[in-house]
C-alpha atoms as an extended CHARMM CRD file, in Angstrom:
* protein
*
        99  EXT
         1         1  MET       CA            106.5540000000      117.3770000000      125.2390000000  PROA      1               0.0000000000
         2         2  SER       CA            109.0110000000      117.7290000000      128.0830000000  PROA      2               0.0000000000
         3         3  GLU       CA            111.3690000000      114.9700000000      129.1180000000  PROA      3               0.0000000000
         4         4  GLU       CA            109.5310000000      114.4320000000      132.4260000000  PROA      4               0.0000000000
         5         5  THR       CA            106.1790000000      114.0330000000      130.6540000000  PROA      5               0.0000000000
         6         6  ALA       CA            107.6760000000      111.5500000000      128.1500000000  PROA      6               0.0000000000
         7         7  THR       CA            109.1100000000      109.4980000000      131.0230000000  PROA      7               0.0000000000
         8         8  ALA       CA            105.7330000000      109.5040000000      132.8080000000  PROA      8               0.0000000000
         9         9  VAL       CA            103.9870000000      108.3650000000      129.6130000000  PROA      9               0.0000000000
        10        10  LYS       CA            106.5310000000      105.5500000000      129.1380000000  PROA      10              0.0000000000
        11        11  GLU       CA            106.0490000000      104.4320000000      132.7460000000  PROA      11              0.0000000000
        12        12  ALA       CA            102.2640000000      104.5480000000      132.4110000000  PROA      12              0.0000000000
        13        13  GLY       CA            102.4880000000      102.5070000000      129.1920000000  PROA      13              0.0000000000
        14        14  THR       CA            104.5110000000       99.8200000000      130.9510000000  PROA      14              0.0000000000
        15        15  GLU       CA            102.0160000000       99.7270000000      133.7930000000  PROA      15              0.0000000000
        16        16  VAL       CA             99.1490000000       99.2340000000      131.3470000000  PROA      16              0.0000000000
        17        17  SER       CA            100.9620000000       96.4630000000      129.4500000000  PROA      17              0.0000000000
        18        18  ALA       CA            101.9910000000       94.8070000000      132.7250000000  PROA      18              0.0000000000
        19        19  ARG       CA             98.4120000000       94.9790000000      133.9940000000  PROA      19              0.0000000000
        20        20  ARG       CA             97.1200000000       93.5750000000      130.6800000000  PROA      20              0.0000000000
        21        21  SER       CA             99.4910000000       90.5940000000      130.8850000000  PROA      21              0.0000000000
        22        22  LEU       CA             98.0290000000       89.5480000000      134.2500000000  PROA      22              0.0000000000
        23        23  ARG       CA             94.7390000000       88.5880000000      132.5800000000  PROA      23              0.0000000000
        24        24  LYS       CA             94.1130000000       84.8820000000      132.2140000000  PROA      24              0.0000000000
        25        25  THR       CA             94.0890000000       83.2360000000      128.8070000000  PROA      25              0.0000000000
        26        26  ARG       CA             92.7280000000       79.8120000000      127.9070000000  PROA      26              0.0000000000
        27        27  ILE       CA             92.5070000000       77.6130000000      124.8050000000  PROA      27              0.0000000000
        28        28  GLY       CA             89.3550000000       75.5940000000      124.2080000000  PROA      28              0.0000000000
        29        29  GLU       CA             86.8190000000       74.2360000000      121.7450000000  PROA      29              0.0000000000
        30        30  VAL       CA             83.6140000000       76.0000000000      120.6880000000  PROA      30              0.0000000000
        31        31  ILE       CA             80.6090000000       73.8710000000      121.6510000000  PROA      31              0.0000000000
        32        32  SER       CA             77.8380000000       76.3820000000      120.8310000000  PROA      32              0.0000000000
        33        33  ASP       CA             77.5050000000       79.4130000000      118.5600000000  PROA      33              0.0000000000
        34        34  LYS       CA             73.7050000000       79.7740000000      118.5450000000  PROA      34              0.0000000000
        35        35  MET       CA             73.6630000000       83.1340000000      120.3740000000  PROA      35              0.0000000000
        36        36  ASP       CA             74.3670000000       86.4870000000      118.7450000000  PROA      36              0.0000000000
        37        37  LYS       CA             77.9220000000       87.7180000000      119.4970000000  PROA      37              0.0000000000
        38        38  THR       CA             78.3540000000       84.9680000000      122.0990000000  PROA      38              0.0000000000
        39        39  ILE       CA             79.9460000000       81.5250000000      121.9660000000  PROA      39              0.0000000000
        40        40  VAL       CA             80.2720000000       78.7980000000      124.5730000000  PROA      40              0.0000000000
        41        41  VAL       CA             83.7950000000       77.3960000000      124.8880000000  PROA      41              0.0000000000
        42        42  LYS       CA             84.7240000000       74.1640000000      126.6570000000  PROA      42              0.0000000000
        43        43  VAL       CA             88.1840000000       74.2470000000      128.2510000000  PROA      43              0.0000000000
        44        44  VAL       CA             89.7390000000       70.9710000000      129.4330000000  PROA      44              0.0000000000
        45        45  THR       CA             92.4120000000       71.0760000000      132.1380000000  PROA      45              0.0000000000
        46        46  ARG       CA             94.4750000000       68.1720000000      133.4490000000  PROA      46              0.0000000000
        47        47  VAL       CA             95.0090000000       68.2380000000      137.2120000000  PROA      47              0.0000000000
        48        48  PRO       CA             96.1370000000       65.6510000000      139.7690000000  PROA      48              0.0000000000
        49        49  HSD       CA             93.4110000000       64.1480000000      141.9360000000  PROA      49              0.0000000000
        50        50  PRO       CA             93.7250000000       65.6520000000      145.4460000000  PROA      50              0.0000000000
        51        51  ARG       CA             93.9470000000       62.2970000000      147.2020000000  PROA      51              0.0000000000
        52        52  PHE       CA             95.1260000000       59.7200000000      144.6680000000  PROA      52              0.0000000000
        53        53  ARG       CA             97.4300000000       61.9660000000      142.5830000000  PROA      53              0.0000000000
        54        54  LYS       CA             96.2350000000       60.4190000000      139.3070000000  PROA      54              0.0000000000
        55        55  ILE       CA             95.9100000000       62.9530000000      136.4840000000  PROA      55              0.0000000000
        56        56  VAL       CA             92.2280000000       63.5760000000      135.7240000000  PROA      56              0.0000000000
        57        57  LYS       CA             90.5680000000       65.8580000000      133.1690000000  PROA      57              0.0000000000
        58        58  GLN       CA             88.2610000000       68.6480000000      134.2810000000  PROA      58              0.0000000000
        59        59  SER       CA             86.1540000000       70.5950000000      131.8040000000  PROA      59              0.0000000000
        60        60  THR       CA             84.7140000000       74.0750000000      132.2600000000  PROA      60              0.0000000000
        61        61  LYS       CA             82.3190000000       75.9950000000      130.0070000000  PROA      61              0.0000000000
        62        62  PHE       CA             82.8680000000       79.7200000000      129.4390000000  PROA      62              0.0000000000
        63        63  HSD       CA             80.5000000000       82.1820000000      127.7570000000  PROA      63              0.0000000000
        64        64  VAL       CA             82.7200000000       84.2510000000      125.4700000000  PROA      64              0.0000000000
        65        65  HSD       CA             82.0890000000       87.5410000000      123.6390000000  PROA      65              0.0000000000
        66        66  ASP       CA             82.5900000000       87.1070000000      119.8640000000  PROA      66              0.0000000000
        67        67  GLU       CA             82.0020000000       90.5540000000      118.3380000000  PROA      67              0.0000000000
        68        68  LYS       CA             82.1880000000       89.4650000000      114.6700000000  PROA      68              0.0000000000
        69        69  ASN       CA             80.4990000000       86.0470000000      115.0340000000  PROA      69              0.0000000000
        70        70  GLU       CA             83.5890000000       84.4600000000      113.4540000000  PROA      70              0.0000000000
        71        71  ALA       CA             83.9310000000       81.2860000000      115.5770000000  PROA      71              0.0000000000
        72        72  LYS       CA             81.9280000000       78.1940000000      114.6390000000  PROA      72              0.0000000000
        73        73  ILE       CA             81.2020000000       74.9080000000      116.4330000000  PROA      73              0.0000000000
        74        74  GLY       CA             84.3010000000       72.6850000000      116.5870000000  PROA      74              0.0000000000
        75        75  ASN       CA             86.8520000000       75.5080000000      116.2220000000  PROA      75              0.0000000000
        76        76  ARG       CA             89.7980000000       75.7390000000      118.6250000000  PROA      76              0.0000000000
        77        77  VAL       CA             89.9310000000       79.2730000000      120.0130000000  PROA      77              0.0000000000
        78        78  SER       CA             92.0230000000       81.3920000000      122.3270000000  PROA      78              0.0000000000
        79        79  ILE       CA             90.0860000000       83.4350000000      124.9100000000  PROA      79              0.0000000000
        80        80  ALA       CA             91.1040000000       86.0950000000      127.4280000000  PROA      80              0.0000000000
        81        81  GLU       CA             89.5900000000       87.3250000000      130.6500000000  PROA      81              0.0000000000
        82        82  CYS       CA             87.8970000000       90.7510000000      130.5490000000  PROA      82              0.0000000000
        83        83  ARG       CA             85.4690000000       92.9380000000      132.4640000000  PROA      83              0.0000000000
        84        84  PRO       CA             81.9230000000       91.5940000000      132.9440000000  PROA      84              0.0000000000
        85        85  LEU       CA             79.9650000000       92.0990000000      129.7230000000  PROA      85              0.0000000000
        86        86  SER       CA             76.7120000000       90.4700000000      130.8750000000  PROA      86              0.0000000000
        87        87  ARG       CA             75.4460000000       88.1420000000      133.5850000000  PROA      87              0.0000000000
        88        88  LEU       CA             77.5220000000       85.2120000000      132.2810000000  PROA      88              0.0000000000
        89        89  LYS       CA             80.1260000000       86.7160000000      129.9100000000  PROA      89              0.0000000000
        90        90  ARG       CA             83.4990000000       87.5110000000      131.4670000000  PROA      90              0.0000000000
        91        91  TRP       CA             85.7290000000       86.3750000000      128.5730000000  PROA      91              0.0000000000
        92        92  ARG       CA             86.4310000000       87.6800000000      125.0550000000  PROA      92              0.0000000000
        93        93  LEU       CA             87.6070000000       85.9370000000      121.8980000000  PROA      93              0.0000000000
        94        94  VAL       CA             91.2580000000       86.5880000000      121.0570000000  PROA      94              0.0000000000
        95        95  GLU       CA             91.6300000000       84.4870000000      117.9070000000  PROA      95              0.0000000000
        96        96  VAL       CA             90.3930000000       81.4120000000      116.0980000000  PROA      96              0.0000000000
        97        97  LEU       CA             93.3020000000       78.9330000000      116.1050000000  PROA      97              0.0000000000
        98        98  SER       CA             91.9450000000       76.2100000000      113.8100000000  PROA      98              0.0000000000
        99        99  HSD       CA             88.7760000000       75.3580000000      111.9160000000  PROA      99              0.0000000000
């Protein structure tokens, strides 16, 4: 491999890793594992109220792809954004943090 090609490969590798790091990650709790290869994760965020500035909790449910069916109800999991996998699934399971 020539030196120019090696440099181009290194640059392309950094672009891929930089692009991968732009994907959103969240930590949440599994609230349903009844589907095959899919879990529902509830993520709670704390944000200030737009008018009163008091901190309030907002919860969002995400449908997450779980290839090995390893997450169970009540587990804390880390999820990452990915390409659309179905009508509702746009997230994938990264790891199970606690049981």
